[in-house]
Structure formats: structure tokens, C-alpha cells
N, C-alpha and C positions, 0 to 999 in steps of 0.2 A: 260736703261741700255741694253746691246749689246744682241743679239740674239745669241744662242748656234750654230746655223749655220753659222753666221757671223764670230764668233771667230777660229770655225776649217773646215772654208772654204777649199775645195778642189780645187776652180777655180783658174787660174793662175792670178797674175797679171803682168804683162809686162810693162818695161818702157824702151824706147828707149833710147838708149847712145852712143855718140862717144868714142873712147877708143883711145889714144894713146901710142904708145907702145916702150920700150928701141930701137927698130931696125929703128925707125923713121914712123913707120906703122899708117895708121887711118883707125879705123876699126869701123864700123856702125854697129849697130844691137840691140838686145832686150834681156834683162835678168829677170828673175821670182823673185819676190819678194813675200815674207810669206806676211799673211796680217799685221803682226805689224812692219815689219821689214823697214828701211829706206834705201835707196840707198846706201849714204855714209859706212850703217854698212856693205853690202855687200860685199863691198871692203875693209873695213879695219880691220871688225871683224871676231872672227871666225877661226878655224884651217885649212880649206879648202884653199888647196893652189891655187886652180884651180876655175876661174869664168866660167861658160856656158852663152855662149852667142847663141841666135837663129836667125834667119832670118838676116844671116849676111853678110856686101856687104863689102867687100876688093879687091880692084884691080878691076878688071874688073869679080871677082866672087861673085855670090848674092844667098841667099836662103840656105846657109850652117848653119850647127850647129859646133862650135867653143868653143875648152875647151882652156881658156886663162890663163895663170901661173900670178898670181898676181904679183909676181916678176917683173915682165916686162912690168908693168903697168907705165905708167908717168904720165898721167891723166886721168881725167875721165869727159866727159860733159853731162849732162843729155840735153834729149829735153824737151821743154816744153809742 
């Protein structure tokens, strides 16, 4: 049985991903997943039109926070 603190954990669970957008940009950064959420759910389920990425690396800029519109995502590759 799961501990109550594990179910309602507020600690961020970051996953590093690489995203390709419709304009050809490649973006690497971290996304926050809820405790029971799969990475694919973040990008395909829910009504939120934007994904929040932190510690973003895009072109020569790094360490930024980016709000990325789901409609402009071509593919996502998780880092193992």
C-alpha cells in the first residue's frame, strides 16, 4: 500500500526531453510530471494548450523557462 505522502507528493518529478517543433527547432529541457502521469500523457491528454519546459537549451540560449504550444510539436524524445 502506498504511503499517503507518496500519493500527494509535491516534489517535482522532472523528465528531460528533446522536442522538435513545426518550424524545425530542436528544444531540450525538463518537464514536470505528476506522480501518476506518464510522459506521453503530458503531451497528448488534457485541455492545456501549452507545455511548460524548464532549463531549456535552444540554439545558444540555455537555462530559460519556455511555454510551448502543443499544436507546434512534431515529436518528443525522452532522455533515458
